[in-house]
C-alpha positions as CSV (number, residue, x, y, z in Angstrom):
1,R,-0.1,0.2,-0.1
2,G,2.5,2.3,-1.2
3,F,5.5,1.3,1.1
4,D,8.4,-1.1,-0.2
5,T,8.1,-3.3,2.7
6,S,5.9,-3.4,5.8
7,S,5.4,-5.8,8.7
8,G,2.6,-5.5,11.5
9,F,-0.8,-6.2,12.4
10,M,-4.1,-6.2,10.4
11,W,-6.3,-5.7,13.9
12,G,-5.1,-4.3,17.1
13,N,-5.0,-5.6,20.5
14,A,-2.8,-8.5,19.4
15,D,-0.7,-9.9,21.7
16,H,2.9,-8.7,21.9
17,M,4.8,-11.7,22.6
18,N,3.3,-14.1,20.1
19,Q,1.0,-11.8,18.0
20,V,-2.1,-14.1,18.4
21,K,-5.6,-12.1,18.3
22,D,-8.2,-14.0,19.0
23,C,-7.5,-17.6,18.0
24,A,-5.0,-16.9,15.0
25,V,-1.8,-15.3,14.7
26,D,-2.1,-11.9,13.4
27,S,1.4,-11.0,11.9
28,W,2.0,-10.0,8.7
29,K,5.1,-9.2,6.5
30,N,4.5,-7.4,3.4
31,T,1.1,-9.4,2.1
32,A,2.0,-12.8,3.6
33,P,1.5,-14.0,7.3
34,D,5.1,-13.3,8.9
35,P,6.2,-16.5,10.3
36,R,8.4,-14.8,13.2
37,N,5.9,-14.7,15.5
38,G,6.9,-15.4,19.2
39,S,9.4,-12.6,19.6
40,Y,8.2,-9.1,21.1
41,D,6.9,-7.2,18.4
42,S,8.7,-4.5,18.8
43,Y,12.1,-6.2,18.3
44,V,11.0,-7.6,15.1
45,Y,10.3,-4.3,13.9
46,R,13.7,-3.0,14.9
47,D,15.2,-6.1,13.1
48,D,13.4,-5.1,10.1
49,L,14.4,-1.7,10.2
50,T,18.1,-2.6,10.9
51,K,18.3,-4.4,7.7
52,I,16.8,-1.7,5.8
53,I,18.8,1.0,7.0
54,N,22.0,-1.1,6.8
55,S,21.2,-1.9,3.2
56,H,19.9,1.5,1.8
57,N,21.8,3.7,-0.8
58,V,22.0,6.7,0.8
59,A,21.8,8.7,-2.7
60,E,18.4,7.3,-2.6
61,P,15.4,9.1,-0.4
62,L,14.2,6.8,2.5
63,F,11.0,7.3,4.4
64,L,10.5,5.0,7.3
65,Y,7.3,4.7,9.4
66,L,7.6,3.2,12.9
67,P,4.2,3.6,14.7
68,L,5.1,1.4,17.6
69,H,2.4,0.2,19.1
70,N,3.7,-1.9,22.1
71,V,2.6,0.9,24.5
72,H,-0.8,-0.2,24.1
73,V,-3.1,-2.9,25.3
74,P,-2.5,-5.7,26.0
75,L,0.0,-4.5,28.9
76,Q,2.9,-6.9,28.2
77,A,6.6,-6.2,28.4
78,P,9.8,-8.3,28.0
79,P,11.1,-9.6,31.3
80,E,14.4,-8.0,30.9
81,W,12.7,-4.7,31.0
82,L,10.2,-5.5,33.8
83,N,13.0,-6.2,35.9
84,K,14.2,-2.7,35.9
85,Y,11.2,-1.2,37.7
86,D,9.9,-2.0,41.2
87,I,6.5,-3.2,41.7
88,N,4.3,-0.8,42.4
89,S,2.0,-1.8,44.9
90,T,-0.7,1.1,44.3
91,C,-0.9,0.5,40.5
92,A,-0.3,-3.2,39.6
93,D,0.1,-2.0,35.6
94,R,2.2,0.9,36.3
95,R,5.6,-1.4,35.7
96,T,4.5,-3.0,33.0
97,Y,3.5,0.2,31.1
98,Q,7.2,1.9,32.4
99,A,8.7,-1.4,30.5
100,M,6.9,-1.0,27.5
101,V,7.4,2.6,26.9
102,S,11.3,2.1,27.8
103,V,11.0,-0.8,25.1
104,A,9.6,1.8,22.5
105,D,12.1,4.3,23.7
106,N,15.2,1.9,23.1
107,V,13.7,0.7,19.8
108,T,13.4,4.5,18.5
109,G,16.9,5.3,19.8
110,H,18.5,2.4,18.2
111,V,16.8,3.6,14.8
112,V,18.4,7.1,15.6
113,E,21.8,5.8,15.9
114,L,21.9,3.7,12.8
115,L,20.3,6.7,10.9
116,K,22.9,8.9,12.4
117,K,25.9,6.4,11.1
118,K,24.7,6.7,7.5
């Protein structure tokens, strides 16, 4: 739909860890189901963008669109990020949300650093 490549969900609210929505995997790469389910979705996008940026010819224009949706429900974060935050007894979801925002920040920072190196 106007992009050379795409990856993501057709629907919203899919599981960030296994990309399941209701009873099926809803993870797409271009126009076909993406078999890479089972990894935190923001990491999949990070890996895709790393390949795109590293192989990009800087003499050509580049448009990247990275709408990270991991800061939306369902509230899920990788353990390596959850463990950076204490459990807040007044709001159980706060720790998870903090970790989710940290993942988004980390992935965005990774992309920025790759672009600076080009």
